[in-house]
N, C-alpha and C positions, 0 to 999 in steps of 0.2 A: 504493500500500500504506500509506504513512504517513497519507494523507488518510483512508483507511478506518479506521485505528486511532484517529485523532483524533476521528472522528465516532462510532464505535461501539467504544469501548475494552472494554466489557463482553463483547462477542462474541469478543474475542481473549483477554482476561485470564482470564475465567471458565473456559473450556475448558483453558487452560494450567495454572491452579491445580488444577483437577480432575484433570488428568493427572498432575501431580506427586504429588498425594495418592494416586492409584491406584498409582503406581510405588513410593512409599515404603512404603505398607501392605503391598504384595505382597513387597517385598524383605525387610522386617523378618521377616515370617512365613516366607518362603522360606528365609532364612539360618538362622533359629532351628530350623526343622524339619530342614534339611539337616545341621546340626551334630549333632542327636540321632540321625539316621539314620546318619551317618558313624561315630559312636561305636559304635552297634549293629553296623554292618558290619565295623568293625575287631575287635570282640570276637568276633563270630560271622561269619566270612567267607562261609559258605554263604548266610546271610541277605543279606549284601551283594550277592552275585551275583544273587540272586533280585530284589532291589530294583532293581538296575540294569536287568535285563531287563524288569521291570514298567514302569519309568518310560520306558524306550526305546520300548516299545509305545505308551504314552500320548503321548509326544512325537511319534510318527508320525501321530497322529490330527489332522486339520485342525481349527483352532481353532473354526470355525463349527459343525462337527459336535459337538465337545465341549461347546460352549455349549448346543447343542440338546439334548444328552443330559441335561445338568444342570438346564435350565430347569424341567422338570416337578417337580423335587425342591426346588430352591433359589430358583426364580423369576427374574424379570428384575432387572437392576440390579447394583450394586457387588459384592454378596456372590458371585454366580456368577462374575463376572469375576475376582475375587481367587482363588477356588478353582481356576479353570482355569489362571491364570497361575502360581500356586504349584505346581501339578502339573507344568506344563511346566518350571519352573525346577529342580525336583528332579533331573531327568536331567542338566542342565548342571552344577549345583552338586555333586551327589554324585559324578559321574564325575570332575570335576576335583579335588575334595577327596581322593578315594581314590587317584587317580593320584599326586598330590603326596606323600601319606603313604606309599604303597607304594614310592616311589622313594628314600626315606630310606636312607642307608648302613646296611646290616645290621650293620656293625661297631659303629656308635653304639648300635644297639638291644641288641646283645649285651653291650656294656659297661654299659648301663643295667640290664639284667637281672642282671648280675654284682654290682652294688652293692645289689641287693634292691629295685629299683623295681617297682611293680605296673603292670599293663597300662594302666590309666587315667593313671597318673603319666607313663609313657613317652609316651603319646599327647599329653598336655597339655604336658609340659615339653620333650620331644625332637622328636616327629614334627610336631606342629602348627607350631612356629616354623620348622622346616626346610622345611615344605611351603607356606610363606606365599605364594610366587610363584604356585603352581598354584591356591591358594585364592582369591587376588585375581583371577586370570584367570577363574575360574569365576564369581565375583561380577560381573565386568565383562560377561561373556557374558550373564548373567541380566538385567543392566540393559538391554542392547540388545534382548534378546528381549522383556522386559516392555514397554518403550516401544513397540516395533513392534506386538506383538500387542494391546497395550492400546488402540491406535487402533481395532482391529476390535471391541473390546468396546463401542464406542459403539452398535453394532447391537442390543445387548440393554439399552440405556438405562443404561449404566454411566458415561456422560459422558466427558470428556476431549477430546483434540484430534481424535478421530475425528468428533465432532459437527461440528467446523469443516470437516474434509475431506469428509465425506459430504454436508453441506449445500452445500458448494462444487461437488461433482460433480453433485448433483441439480439445482442451479440454474445450472450452467455458469458459476459465478463464479470466475474465475481468481485473484482476490485472496485469497479464502478458502482455495483450494487451496494457494496459495503460502505463506500464513501458517501453515497447518496443517503443511505439509511442512517449512518452515524451523524452526518451533518444535520439531518432533519431532527433527530433526537436532541442533538446539542442545541439547536436553535430553540426548540420548544422548552427545554430545561432552563436555558440561560435567560430567555425573555421572561419566563415564569418567575425565576429567581429575582430578576430586576424589579418586576412588579411587586413582589413580596417586600422587597427593600423599600420601595416607595410607600407601600401600605404601612409598613412599620414606622417609617420616618414620619408619615402623616399622623399616625396614632400618638407618637411621642411628642410631636409638635403640639397636638391638641391637648395632651395631658399637661405639658409645660405651660401652655397658654392659660389653662384653667386651674393649674395647680397652685 
């Protein structure tokens, strides 16, 4: 494996960098959209229920089938991969965001309303910080999902570690398969660890601020 890396570094590094780019673009868009949908779901619960049902149906569709549905509209490549991954992530993110927010102590919400706080203020100042654990759990699930399904996106010319894996399977090259598998696992574990550090840092900052 080391010999292959030393002789063909671009065949390992380029797919790895491409996969990181795919994951980061997808996560930024996914989290931003999920935040907006969560606000809408909290303000209008009926819409929130409809959104969860819609995204649960989308999440149940196999990724290759969803790629095939979108290709005639958005074409092959990164754009289609990002759209599919963002749609999948909405179910994971929205579900966890809403679970965390809905589990906030009703007494805290009643007290906030009692001092005249508006719904958006309550969401931002009270509910979101108390739901931080569920929010980060949703983001970590989205990371793992994006990294895994992102490898399949190679089949529609989106690049990434899927290029390495599929090329290894096609040519029966065990070295490429191992590199693709190990780098996918490394990416999932490392990003998950970084998110846990952010979560722990946020918790400590909150404790210090209120301590």
